[in-house]
RODO-2510 file (C-alpha; in nm, 4 decimals, decimal comma):
residues 289
     n   res          X          Y          Z
     1     m     0,0000     0,0000     0,0000
     2     e     0,1331     0,3407    -0,0998
     3     p     0,1765     0,6149     0,1634
     4     i    -0,0775     0,8975     0,1429
     5     i     0,1887     1,1451     0,2617
     6     k     0,5494     1,1394     0,1411
     7     v     0,8109     1,3970     0,2425
     8     k     1,1767     1,3877     0,1437
     9     c     1,4426     1,6386     0,2500
    10     l     1,2552     1,9694     0,2565
    11     k     1,4252     2,3074     0,2518
    12     h     1,2363     2,6280     0,3281
    13     v     1,3510     2,9882     0,3694
    14     y     1,1258     3,2225     0,5675
    15     p     1,0899     3,5949     0,4789
    16     d     1,3396     3,6892     0,7536
    17     k     1,5964     3,4628     0,5789
    18     t     1,5677     3,1896     0,8431
    19     e     1,6486     2,8633     0,6663
    20     v     1,4938     2,5364     0,7816
    21     n     1,6017     2,2000     0,6456
    22     i     1,4170     1,8798     0,7284
    23     c     1,6195     1,5822     0,6099
    24     g     1,7357     1,2506     0,7489
    25     l     1,4773     0,9730     0,7335
    26     d     1,1869     1,0103     0,4905
    27     f     0,8516     1,1037     0,6427
    28     r     0,5815     0,8622     0,5252
    29     v     0,2250     0,8197     0,6482
    30     m    -0,0081     0,5358     0,5559
    31     k    -0,3858     0,5661     0,5340
    32     g    -0,5510     0,5293     0,8749
    33     e    -0,2286     0,5687     1,0747
    34     r    -0,1939     0,7762     1,3896
    35     v     0,1407     0,9539     1,3623
    36     v     0,3129     1,1672     1,6262
    37     i     0,5917     1,4153     1,5472
    38     l     0,8194     1,4812     1,8458
    39     g     1,1011     1,7287     1,8844
    40     p     1,2212     2,0237     2,0920
    41     n     1,1180     2,3815     2,0128
    42     g     1,2703     2,4981     1,6864
    43     a     1,3330     2,1454     1,5597
    44     g     1,1142     2,1899     1,2507
    45     k     0,7801     2,0366     1,3548
    46     t     0,5700     2,3394     1,2597
    47     t     0,7568     2,3804     0,9315
    48     l     0,6861     2,0167     0,8436
    49     i     0,3124     2,0292     0,9140
    50     s     0,2813     2,3674     0,7385
    51     h     0,4166     2,2044     0,4227
    52     i     0,1785     1,9101     0,4615
    53     l    -0,1118     2,1568     0,4870
    54     g     0,0088     2,3436     0,1779
    55     l     0,0645     2,6654     0,3711
    56     l     0,4335     2,6645     0,2754
    57     r     0,6146     2,5594    -0,0396
    58     p     0,9691     2,4190    -0,0221
    59     i     1,2472     2,5621    -0,2342
    60     d     1,4001     2,2158    -0,2413
    61     g     1,2897     1,8608    -0,1655
    62     t     0,9645     1,6808    -0,2425
    63     i     0,6278     1,6556    -0,0706
    64     e     0,3213     1,4662    -0,1836
    65     v    -0,0146     1,4479    -0,0073
    66     l    -0,2860     1,2206    -0,1451
    67     g    -0,0911     1,2108    -0,4702
    68     l    -0,0854     1,5909    -0,5058
    69     d     0,1451     1,8853    -0,4409
    70     p    -0,0271     2,0376    -0,1342
    71     h     0,0805     2,3949    -0,2153
    72     k     0,0130     2,3861    -0,5875
    73     d    -0,3147     2,1975    -0,5402
    74     f    -0,4128     2,3791    -0,2222
    75     k    -0,7820     2,4242    -0,3132
    76     t    -0,8203     2,0501    -0,3652
    77     i    -0,6103     1,9418    -0,0686
    78     r    -0,7738     2,1755     0,1837
    79     k    -1,1041     1,9908     0,1368
    80     k    -0,9383     1,6635     0,2330
    81     i    -0,7415     1,7813     0,5384
    82     g    -0,8796     1,9041     0,8686
    83     v    -0,6581     2,0972     1,1073
    84     v    -0,6725     2,2032     1,4719
    85     f    -0,4111     2,4634     1,5562
    86     q    -0,2493     2,5020     1,8972
    87     n    -0,4260     2,8326     1,9685
    88     v    -0,7870     2,7470     1,8865
    89     d    -0,9026     3,1008     1,9752
    90     e    -0,7513     3,2139     1,6450
    91     q    -0,9367     2,9379     1,4621
    92     i    -1,2893     2,9768     1,6020
    93     i    -1,4544     3,2641     1,4137
    94     g    -1,8302     3,2031     1,4349
    95     p    -2,0572     3,4141     1,6597
    96     r    -2,2128     3,0880     1,7844
    97     v    -2,0717     2,7372     1,8066
    98     y    -2,3235     2,6278     1,5407
    99     d    -2,2030     2,8965     1,2989
   100     d    -1,8408     2,8035     1,3477
   101     i    -1,8969     2,4347     1,2745
   102     a    -2,1210     2,5248     0,9787
   103     f    -1,8642     2,7605     0,8236
   104     t    -1,7112     2,5178     0,5721
   105     p    -2,0342     2,3436     0,4596
   106     r    -2,1921     2,6855     0,4004
   107     n    -1,8923     2,8011     0,1991
   108     e    -1,9068     2,4808    -0,0057
   109     d    -2,2675     2,5717    -0,0969
   110     f    -2,4267     2,2853     0,0937
   111     s    -2,8018     2,3215     0,1367
   112     k    -2,9350     2,4507     0,4679
   113     g    -3,0754     2,1068     0,5466
   114     e    -2,7533     1,9193     0,4698
   115     t    -2,5451     2,1744     0,6612
   116     d    -2,7747     2,1432     0,9624
   117     e    -2,7568     1,7627     0,9507
   118     r    -2,3758     1,7624     0,9318
   119     v    -2,3376     2,0118     1,2165
   120     k    -2,5738     1,8259     1,4492
   121     t    -2,4244     1,4865     1,3639
   122     v    -2,0661     1,5916     1,4352
   123     a    -2,1687     1,7860     1,7469
   124     k    -2,3451     1,4789     1,8839
   125     s    -2,0453     1,2550     1,8097
   126     l    -1,8208     1,4917     2,0082
   127     g    -2,0715     1,5409     2,2893
   128     i    -2,1148     1,9156     2,2326
   129     e    -2,4711     1,9274     2,0976
   130     g    -2,5665     2,1296     2,4066
   131     l    -2,3180     2,4025     2,3087
   132     l    -2,4475     2,4830     1,9601
   133     d    -2,6176     2,8080     2,0643
   134     k    -2,3347     2,9165     2,2956
   135     i    -2,0882     3,1986     2,2283
   136     p    -1,7434     3,0355     2,1781
   137     h    -1,5597     3,3090     2,3701
   138     y    -1,7149     3,1950     2,6999
   139     l    -1,6374     2,8242     2,6642
   140     s    -1,3701     2,6374     2,8603
   141     g    -1,0413     2,5401     2,6974
   142     g    -1,1513     2,1787     2,6539
   143     q    -1,4836     2,2829     2,5022
   144     k    -1,3097     2,5164     2,2571
   145     k    -1,0817     2,2320     2,1481
   146     k    -1,3867     2,0192     2,0742
   147     v    -1,5529     2,3007     1,8799
   148     a    -1,2394     2,3508     1,6691
   149     l    -1,2218     1,9741     1,6157
   150     a    -1,5876     1,9655     1,5112
   151     g    -1,5242     2,2368     1,2534
   152     s    -1,2227     2,0485     1,1194
   153     i    -1,4018     1,7146     1,0727
   154     v    -1,7515     1,8289     0,9714
   155     m    -1,6555     1,7518     0,6085
   156     m    -1,5112     1,4115     0,7095
   157     p    -1,1534     1,4727     0,5865
   158     d    -0,9105     1,1979     0,4921
   159     i    -0,6408     1,3503     0,7151
   160     l    -0,6567     1,5391     1,0444
   161     v    -0,3565     1,7460     1,1563
   162     m    -0,3447     1,8496     1,5222
   163     d    -0,0831     2,0884     1,6605
   164     e    -0,0411     2,0407     2,0380
   165     p    -0,4037     1,9272     2,0904
   166     f    -0,3528     1,8456     2,4602
   167     d    -0,1900     2,1751     2,5530
   168     a    -0,3520     2,3416     2,8578
   169     l    -0,6091     2,0632     2,9078
   170     d    -0,6779     1,9296     3,2567
   171     p    -0,6290     1,5510     3,3079
   172     k    -1,0006     1,4666     3,2630
   173     s    -1,0303     1,6747     2,9432
   174     k    -0,7069     1,5229     2,8140
   175     t    -0,8349     1,1682     2,8665
   176     d    -1,1653     1,2578     2,6993
   177     m    -0,9808     1,4058     2,4003
   178     v    -0,7562     1,0995     2,3628
   179     n    -1,0568     0,8650     2,3687
   180     l    -1,2432     1,0854     2,1235
   181     l    -0,9598     1,1032     1,8715
   182     n    -0,8925     0,7305     1,8920
   183     r    -1,2630     0,6670     1,8273
   184     l    -1,2591     0,8960     1,5221
   185     n    -0,9586     0,7072     1,3883
   186     e    -1,1124     0,3657     1,4551
   187     e    -1,4671     0,4360     1,3363
   188     y    -1,4001     0,6608     1,0370
   189     g    -1,0466     0,5623     0,9394
   190     i    -0,9257     0,9236     0,9593
   191     t    -0,5473     0,9504     0,9402
   192     i    -0,4268     1,1664     1,2313
   193     i    -0,0979     1,3540     1,2570
   194     y    -0,0056     1,5110     1,5911
   195     t     0,2647     1,7333     1,7245
   196     t     0,2848     1,7276     2,1035
   197     h     0,5170     1,8016     2,3940
   198     d     0,3246     1,5582     2,6155
   199     i     0,5504     1,2593     2,5547
   200     n     0,3830     1,0472     2,8240
   201     i     0,0577     1,0417     2,6288
   202     v     0,2182     0,9318     2,3010
   203     p     0,1851     0,5515     2,3476
   204     q    -0,1923     0,6023     2,3789
   205     i    -0,2311     0,7919     2,0518
   206     a     0,0417     0,6735     1,8127
   207     d     0,0951     0,3892     1,5707
   208     k     0,4151     0,5548     1,4503
   209     i     0,6511     0,8180     1,5907
   210     y     0,8978     1,0500     1,4166
   211     i     1,1600     1,2402     1,6166
   212     i     1,3034     1,5586     1,4666
   213     n     1,6243     1,7069     1,6060
   214     n     1,7944     2,0125     1,4527
   215     g     1,6058     1,9630     1,1271
   216     n     1,6908     1,5936     1,0966
   217     i     1,4399     1,3135     1,1299
   218     v     1,6539     1,0927     1,3526
   219     a     1,4114     0,8175     1,4498
   220     a     1,0977     0,6540     1,3139
   221     g     0,8982     0,3536     1,4247
   222     t     0,6345     0,2265     1,6635
   223     p     0,6249     0,3666     2,0180
   224     l     0,7967     0,0515     2,1445
   225     e     1,0716     0,0710     1,8798
   226     v     1,1424     0,4410     1,9306
   227     f     1,1052     0,4638     2,3079
   228     s     1,3208     0,1573     2,3656
   229     n     1,6130     0,3694     2,2445
   230     v     1,6326     0,6073     2,5402
   231     d     1,9664     0,7542     2,4264
   232     i     1,8328     0,8882     2,0960
   233     i     1,5403     1,0465     2,2794
   234     r     1,7704     1,2304     2,5197
   235     e     2,0034     1,3341     2,2351
   236     a     1,7001     1,5129     2,0859
   237     n     1,6628     1,7097     2,4120
   238     l     1,3533     1,5122     2,5082
   239     e     1,2788     1,3072     2,8158
   240     p     1,1487     0,9524     2,7628
   241     p     0,8022     0,8672     2,8954
   242     i     0,8091     0,8043     3,2705
   243     l     0,7124     0,4385     3,2340
   244     i     0,9790     0,3762     2,9703
   245     d     1,2419     0,5518     3,1831
   246     l     1,1491     0,3466     3,4895
   247     f     1,1370     0,0112     3,3121
   248     s     1,4596     0,0753     3,1188
   249     k     1,6315     0,1309     3,4560
   250     l     1,4807    -0,1921     3,5844
   251     e     1,6129    -0,3708     3,2741
   252     a     1,9593    -0,2225     3,3376
   253     r     1,9506    -0,3699     3,6887
   254     g     1,8752    -0,7154     3,5559
   255     f     1,4965    -0,7260     3,5817
   256     k     1,3619    -0,8466     3,2458
   257     v     1,0298    -0,6652     3,2511
   258     g     1,0065    -0,5254     2,8972
   259     f     0,8677    -0,1816     2,8096
   260     p     0,4975    -0,1417     2,8973
   261     q     0,3029     0,1196     2,7019
   262     s     0,0390     0,1973     2,9668
   263     i    -0,0119     0,2046     3,3439
   264     q    -0,2349    -0,1019     3,3195
   265     e     0,0291    -0,2940     3,1239
   266     a     0,2965    -0,1904     3,3751
   267     e     0,0785    -0,3015     3,6668
   268     d     0,0077    -0,6391     3,5052
   269     t     0,3789    -0,6920     3,4317
   270     l     0,4922    -0,6119     3,7843
   271     v     0,2188    -0,8213     3,9479
   272     d     0,3083    -1,1130     3,7220
   273     k     0,6802    -1,0855     3,8082
   274     l     0,6103    -1,0579     4,1808
   275     q     0,3849    -1,3608     4,1739
   276     q     0,6539    -1,5578     3,9941
   277     n     0,9230    -1,4578     4,2434
   278     p     0,7921    -1,4223     4,6023
   279     t     1,1480    -1,3626     4,7278
   280     i     1,1580    -1,0274     4,5438
   281     k     0,8178    -0,9446     4,6843
   282     e     0,9300    -1,0094     5,0398
   283     k     1,2664    -0,8319     5,0171
   284     k     1,1744    -0,5293     4,8099
   285     f     0,8282    -0,4577     4,9485
   286     g     0,8688    -0,5661     5,3095
   287     i     0,5861    -0,8159     5,2947
   288     i     0,5606    -1,0330     5,6068
   289     k     0,4586    -1,3962     5,5722
***
């Protein structure tokens, strides 16, 4: 199966003469994948997704999205890609939540009935049908994220690009957003590309990870493949997920416990090991017979 996004060694020069090169490993995304782009500030994450969206055009290198040049074929591509920017306040423009979600269908000359059906369907799927008559300005951060997401998927795009979608969300809202996005991916097959600084959440939302460091894509693979290499993560000025860091230290001390991707998996692994070796349980945890 051919990738729906292919990027190879981009070079872009901004108006202030800042030059950004993104080389190293090729960036390739398959249909239906959940892909996370990790890297420190200034690594090139925003430049990469701006090229994918067709907002920038490289002066060198190649980029192909759904078989098209996203900058040259911007009018076609923009109908197939939804996007939620980091600062959703700049993205929400409607006087009411309903108007904001309805913006694209109205501009695509959908009938009033079809627009209304799409807006109510997507609002219900995101659990915000009770907000449709609200003024966006007065919503909470989590609610605004959902409104921006609703507007980005109301046309059921092939690809959804999300820039720091979990930024400033409380733990409950973050969990809700993760579950929601995973459901959209599973039920509708939407390909999702994330940038995020929340590295601990990555195993829950990614099929594939790319790490960018100083303009080079230095690692690519599944969460297990990438996070098992703690050194390359730290070389990119990132900290590995807490669970990976803990279990890699346990491995270094001779405990063969693998690399769990969730709290539940870590709990099951440790309980299993303790049950297999009661001596460890007694010595390390002070359990009295």
